[in-house]
N, C-alpha and C positions, 0 to 999 in steps of 0.2 A: 353347786348346791341351789336347789329350788327354794324359793320362799314361800311360806305357808301363808294361805289368804286369812283373813279375820274368821271367816266362815268355817273354816278348816281346824282354827285353833278353838272356835267355840265348841265346835263338834267333839274335838279333843277334850275340853274340859267338861263336856257332858258326859263322856264315858269316864273321866277320871283324869287326875294329874298324870298319870304313870302313861296314858296313851299319848306320845311323843308324835309319831309317824303314822301314817296311813297308806294303804295300796292305793294308787291311781291308776296304774294301766298294767295291760298284760297283755301279751301276744302268744297264741298258740302256733304251732308249725307242725304240720304234717311231713316227715322226711322218709322218703323211701331208700334205702341203702343197700346196693345191688351186691351181691357175693361174686366174689371172683370165679369160684367153682361151686356147682351145684352141691350140697351137703347132704349126706344120708348117714343115719345110722341105724340101730336094730329096728325102730319103728318103720322104716321104708322098707327093709329087707322082710319083715313079716307082713307088709301091704297095708300098713294101718295110715300110713303117711307117704307122699310124694315127697321128693328130693327137695330141699329148702334153698330157694335162688335169692332170698331178700329178706330184709329186716325193716320191719315198719317203725318208724319212732314217732312218739309224740312229746315236743318239745314245748316247756312252759318258760318263758321269761317275763318277771316282774320287775316293775319300778314304784318306788313308793314317792309321795310328795316331797322328801326329802332328798330325793335323788338315789336311794339306795336300790342296787339292782341283784336279782338272783336268777339262776338257770337251773332247771330240774329237767329230768325226761323219764319216760316209762317206754314201754317197747312191746312189740309182737312179733312172733314167727308164725309164718303163713297163711295165717287169718287172723283178723281182729284190729288191724290198725285202723281201718276206717273207723269202727266202732268206738273205739277208745277216743278217737279225735271228735267224734259226734258227741258222745257224752260229756267231755270236756267242755266242749263248745256251749252245751246246754246249761252247765252249772257255773260257767267262768264268772259272770256277773256277781255271783255271791262273795267273790273276795274282794270287790272295789269297795273303799271305806274302810275295810278292816286294819286293825293295828297287825303289821306283819310279825310282830311278835307271839302273838297268840296262836301259834301253829297248831296246838292241841284241839283249842276252840274252833279254828277254821276247818280243820278236817272232820271234826263232827258236823259242823253246817254244812259240809259238802256231802257226807254220806246221808245226811237228811234231804238233801236236795234232790237227792234221788233214790230215796228209801225203798220205791216199789222195785228196784232192781236188785237190792239186796246189798249186802256188805263185803263180796267178793267177787272175785272174776273180773271181767272187764270193768265194771265200774268203778272197783277200788284201784284197778292199775292207772286209770284214768284220773284218780285223785293223787295217785302216788307223785305224777310230775308235777303238780301243784305243790305238795308238800316237800318234794325235794327241792325245789326252788327256793321255797321260804327258809329252809334248813340252809341253803347255800347262800341266802340274803344274810342271813344273821350271822354268820361265821364271817363273811367280807365285811358286815360292818364293825364287828369286833376286831378285824384286822387278823384272823386267824384261819390256819389250816381248820376245817370241819372237824378232822381228828383230835385236834387240841381244843377246839370248843366243847367236844363231847367230853374229854379229860381222856387223852392217850394213855395206853399202858405201853406201848413201844412207838418208834417212830419208823418200824419196817415191818412187813409180814412175810411170811413164808409163801410163796409163789409156786404155782404147777401149770403145766400148759394143757389144754385138751385139744385145740384146733388142728394139731399135727397127727390126731390118732384116730380119726372117723372110719367107719367101717368101708367107707367107698374107697379108703386111700389103699393102694398094694402097700403089702407088710415091707418092703425094702423102703419104699418112700416115708413110711412110718419110722423106721429106723433113722433114716436121714433126716427126718422132722425132729427126731428127739435129739438127734446131735446139733441142730441148729437150735433148738430151744435152750440146751445145755451151754451152748457157747454164749448165748444172749444173758447168761446168769440165772437164768431162770432154774429152780430147784427140783421140780419133780415132774414128771411125766403120766398124763392119764390117757388110756386109750379105752375104746368103745369096745364093747362086749356084746353080747346078745343075741350074735348070729344063730340062723336056725340050725347049724350044725354044730354043736358045742366042741367038736374036735378042732374045727375052725380058730375059734376063741382062744383055747389052750395051746394051739401051735402058734398063734401070734404073742400070747402072752410069754411062752416060751422064748420066741426070739428077741423080743424087745428087753426082758429081763437078761439073758444072755449078753445082748448087746450093750445095756447100759451099766451092768454089773449091780451086784447087790446092794451096794451102797446108795445108789440112788432112789428115792421114794417113788412107788410105782402105785397107781391107782387103776380100777377097772369100773367103767361105767354100763351097764345093761339097760340102762333108759326103760325100765318098766316091762321088757319083755319076758321074763321068765313065769311060769306059773310057781305054785309052792315047790312042789316035787323037783321041778327042774333047777329052782334057787339052791335047794338043799344040797342036789348032787353037784352042782356046778361051784358052790361056794365050798364046798369040801375039796373039790378038785383043785381049786384056785389057793388053797392054805400054803401049798409049796412055794407060792412066789412072793411070800411075805409082803402082801400088798397093804399099802396103808388104809385103805378101805376097799368095799365093794360097793358101787353106787347104784342106788334105784333097781334092785334085784326084782322087785316085785311092782304091781301097780301102785301108783303113790298114794291111792285111798286105802290099801291094806294094810291099815297099822296092825292089826292082830297078827297078819302074816309076817310083816317086818319085825314085830317083837319077838315071835319064835323064832324066825331065823337068826337075829341078833344072839339071841340067847344060847343057840346051838353051835355057832363058828366062832373060831379065835379070831378070823379076821374082822375087824370093825366095819359095821354097816351105816352107810351114810344115805340119807335123803330128806326130802323137803321143798327140792326147788319147784316142783309142779303145783303147788299147793298155793292157794291165793287169798288166804287170811290168816291172822294170828291164832283165830279160834281151830282151823283145821292142823295148826303144828301143835297146839294143846293137846290133842288127842294123841300124838306120836309120843310126844313126851310122857304124856300121863301113862301110857302102857309100855313104856320103855323101848320103844319102835327102833331106836336109832341109837348109834353112839357118837356119829358125827352128825350134826343139824345143818342143813343148807338152804337158809331162807333167801329169798331174793326180795329186796326192797320194792322194786319197782311190782313185782307180783303182788305183793301183802298190802299195798296201801302205802308205801314210802318210808321215810326214816321213822317218823313217830311211832309207826306201827312197828317196825323192825327193832327199836330200842325196847318196845315191851317185852316182844318175843327174846331179845338177848337177856335181860334180866333174867327170865324163867329158864331159860337154857343155863346160865352160869348157875342158878340155884340147883339145878339137876346135874351141874357138872359136865356138861356136855362141850365135846368141841363144837367148833363153828368153822364153817367152810361155805361162805356165800355163794350162790350162783350167778356166774356171767358179772357182766356190768362193773369192772374192775374200777372204773372210774369213779363209782359211788361206793362199793363195797371195800376198798382200801381204808377208807375212813373209818368205817364201821368196824372192821375187823381190828384195826389199830387200836380201837377203844374197847375191846373185848377182853376180860380180866385173863381167860385162859388163851395160851398161844394158839392162834387160828392160823388157817390156811386162806388164800384169796386165789381166784381162778383168773388166769392170764388168758385174755381173748384179744387179738388185735384187730378184730373186725369193726369195731367201732373209731379206731384211731382217724380214719380220714374226715370224721366229722368235727374233730377239734383241731385247735392249733398248738396245743401242748401235748406233750409225751411225759409218761411215767418213766423214773430211773429203776432200772433193775440190775441188781448184782448180787453175786455170791449167792444165788438161791433166794432172793427176798425183793419184794417191791418196797420202794420208799415212798413216804409221805412227803410231799414237795412243801417249801415255805410259801407257797401261793395261797393268798385267803380262800375260803370257801372249798369248794370242791377243787379250784384249780383249772377250770377248762373254760374256755371260749369258743363258740362255733364259728368252724371254718367258711371259707367263701363255697367250698364244695359242698359242704351241708346245706347252704343257703340254695344253690343249683340243684340239690336233690330234693327241696320243698316241692311238695305237691298242693298243700293247700295250708291256707293262713286263716287266722281269726283274731280280732282285738276286741278289748273290753275296756271301758274307763277312757279316760284321756292323757294323752302322753305330757307329764309336766315339763 
């Protein structure tokens, strides 16, 4: 435990007796995670993107004068990682000397530090890493898993796998991957659709449904690649597969199109992962554009913003299925009142020393305080840039 100086005590009293600690030091790390196999979904097959070969991550480590620590991260796929790191580096000094408990205040301070670049997109995603680190710190200081600090409704969450069903994967391998996921205790299977040839999608769905049986939850993800008429036709054709949801059938910002589709199909519509602010999700909710909302905490600005959106989603009786980053979203899903889903991706596992427990179709919140993760030696080896602010106590 670090002893506070007289200067710090005086500063704390000036701020009010409730300010008992301050952020003393932080480190930013830009980490490039290579993927074992290039990843392709419908955006690649339609020529909009190149196969994905790596994930760029922005990690923030925070230490206070009293020795409390927190870690958080954001990420970018294909492009933007260097931009996130650059923006985070410019605004990092604003945290030094702040009370780590004042997370909402700090979020607003960071937004205004870069106000000219807006409140969504790359800038908000850079802020997310700081915000998540502060929530991790708060839960660790309390000696609680983050889910318990937030107020958990359950200690485990239904989970499904995505990484085994990408469009570049041959159908037989998709079936084998589904078997492997289910044998690990994962509860549902999601496969990618949106192939230029709709018959290809339907054949793959038929093969997967026949292989896993009617009792296993199955989802389909079109990654925004259909226009409105195609989404209507494909959505109707997919009704027979009893899908848990059809994900991103239209452009992520076509809220009106999603609303019309959700109203016309029996199969629930899920979307939201590509949106980069709470405000953008509000439009989805206002129009009734989805049955399942899929926010991504690192993309919308962190846990502070995610909680705002979760309260609104609950008010509208929406199901919740956060996108990616299960290391963060397990806790947030566990604290959501309506039974949610969490997405299983093992891509980030090499970055951490710890693993999540999965059994009987559910992912379990561990007893470890905070998010429950520490950076591995491999993560340090993949670090491409670092920046420190403040003085380490």
